[in-house]
Each structure stands twice: as C-alpha cells, then as structure tokens.
C-alpha positions in Angstrom: 2.1 -29.7 17.8 0.5 -27.3 14.7 0.6 -23.6 15.9 -2.5 -21.6 15.1 -2.7 -17.9 15.0 -5.8 -15.7 14.7 -7.0 -12.4 14.5 -10.3 -10.6 14.5 -12.7 -7.8 12.6 -15.6 -5.8 13.2 -16.1 -3.8 9.9 -19.0 -1.1 9.7 -20.8 0.0 6.3 -20.3 -0.8 2.6 -16.4 -0.8 1.3 -15.9 2.4 0.2 -17.0 4.3 2.9 -17.0 1.9 5.7 -13.9 0.7 8.4 -13.3 -1.6 10.6 -10.6 -2.8 13.4 -8.6 -5.7 13.3 -7.3 -7.6 16.4 -4.9 -10.1 17.2 -6.2 -12.4 19.2 -2.5 -12.9 21.1 -3.1 -9.9 22.3 -0.2 -8.4 20.9 -2.0 -5.7 19.1 -5.6 -3.9 19.5 -8.3 -1.8 17.9 -5.8 -1.4 14.6 -7.8 0.8 12.4 -8.3 -0.5 8.4 -10.4 1.0 5.5 -11.1 0.8 1.8 -9.1 3.8 1.8 -5.9 2.9 3.6 -5.8 0.0 0.9 -6.3 2.4 -2.6 -5.5 5.6 -1.2 -3.4 7.4 1.7 -3.5 5.3 4.5 -4.2 7.8 6.9 -3.6 6.3 9.9 -4.9 3.3 8.9 -4.1 0.2 8.2 -4.7 -2.1 5.5 -4.2 -5.9 5.0 -1.2 -5.3 2.5 0.3 -3.7 5.5 -0.2 -6.1 7.9 0.8 -8.9 5.2 3.9 -7.0 4.9 4.4 -7.1 8.6 4.4 -10.7 8.5 6.6 -11.4 5.6 9.3 -9.1 7.6 9.0 -10.6 10.6 9.3 -14.0 8.9 11.5 -13.9 6.7 14.4 -11.6 9.8 13.4 -15.1 12.0 14.5 -17.2 8.5 17.8 -15.2 8.1 19.1 -15.5 11.1 18.6 -19.1 11.5 19.8 -19.8 8.4 22.9 -17.2 9.3 23.1 -18.9 12.6 23.6 -22.6 10.7 26.4 -21.0 8.8 28.5 -20.3 12.2 27.3 -16.3 11.1 24.9 -15.2 13.6 24.0 -11.8 13.0 24.1 -9.1 15.4 21.4 -7.3 13.6 19.1 -7.5 10.9 17.0 -4.7 9.8 14.3 -6.1 7.5 11.2 -4.2 5.3 8.9 -5.8 3.3 6.8 -3.7 0.7 3.3 -4.9 -0.8 2.2 -3.8 -3.8 -1.6 -3.3 -4.2 -3.0 -3.0 -7.4 -5.7 -3.3 -9.8 -4.9 -6.3 -12.4 -7.8 -6.2 -15.3 -11.0 -5.5 -13.4 -10.4 -7.1 -9.7 -7.4 -5.8 -7.0 -4.5 -8.5 -5.8 -1.4 -8.3 -4.4 1.1 -7.9 -7.1 4.4 -8.0 -5.4 6.1 -8.3 -1.9 9.8 -7.0 -2.0 11.9 -7.3 0.5 14.9 -5.4 2.0 17.3 -6.6 4.5 20.9 -4.8 5.8 22.3 -7.1 8.4 24.9 -6.5 10.8 26.9 -9.8 10.7 30.5 -10.4 11.4 32.9 -12.0 9.4 30.4 -13.2 6.2 31.4 -11.7 3.1 28.6 -9.9 1.0 27.9 -12.6 -1.4 27.8 -14.9 1.4 25.3 -12.7 3.1 23.5 -12.4 0.3 23.1 -15.8 -0.8 21.9 -16.8 2.7 18.9 -14.0 2.2 17.8 -15.4 -1.0 17.6 -18.9 1.0 15.7 -16.8 3.3 13.1 -15.8 1.0 12.5 -19.0 -0.2 12.5 -20.8 3.1 10.5 -18.6 5.2 6.8 -19.9 5.7 4.9 -16.4 4.5 7.2 -16.4 1.5 5.9 -19.9 0.8 2.3 -18.9 0.9 2.7 -16.2 -1.2 4.9 -18.5 -3.5 2.9 -19.0 -7.1 0.9 -16.1 -6.5 3.1 -12.9 -5.7 6.5 -12.2 -6.7 8.8 -12.3 -3.6 12.1 -10.2 -4.1 15.1 -10.0 -2.0 17.6 -6.9 -1.6 20.3 -7.6 0.7 23.8 -5.7 1.8 25.6 -5.5 5.0 25.9 -3.0 7.0 
C-alpha cells in the first residue's frame, strides 16, 4: 500500500515581500514560517523549502543507513546526519544545485571502509536521494565517531 504525506502552505503577499507558513498534515510540525528572504538571504528565524528538503534527505538517509548496517549485522548505536541543500541562481533561474550529506556514526565492530561503503549505498538507495537523482548532485561524507 502506498503511503501519502501532505503539507499545506498559506502564502500572503508578493514573492519579495510576502511570507507564508507551512504545516505538516501529520501534525508533526505546524506554522513553520517561510519567505523568499529566508531562501536567498539570512534565515531570520524562518525556514525554506531547501531546509525542509535537507531535513527530508537527512532523515531518509539515516533510516537507509541504519537499515543497511543492520543487514551487515553491524547495527549503529548512533548516527548523526546533517544535510545541506544549496540553492543558487543558475542562469536566469533559481535551482537546488547540490545536497551534501555528512554522517558521523557510532557503529561497534565496523571498519571505517565498510562504514563508508554502507553510507555511499545509503546515499544512493534513500528514496529522497532517488527523487533528486539526475537533477541535484548528492554527495556523502562519512566517518566513524
């Protein structure tokens, strides 16, 4: 059975001066403020679609890596994952150009090379990475704690 997840936004005003709020229909988050300035300048306490995309990548990647390590019989004690989406002007249009994933793992009994291999596989196998594939360059840096 397919899982569907939804979000809802209310936007007020024009692009440059307007603002909006994002709500996850699951109830997990609500009234997250977003604005054009939070995308292209300083966040100022507001989020952006790119930050939300980075959050999706980081959480998806952590699940994929945890599953992969489990299949290797090397379950992690802890994974600390950060993801950074770069939003840049390319020609006349704005585009998410890269997604950089950094992971530090506490994984008893695993060699560094095996952890890096598992992290690379997670970066290729995570469904959010798959949605970005062919459009956004995803890189993964992995190290053990």
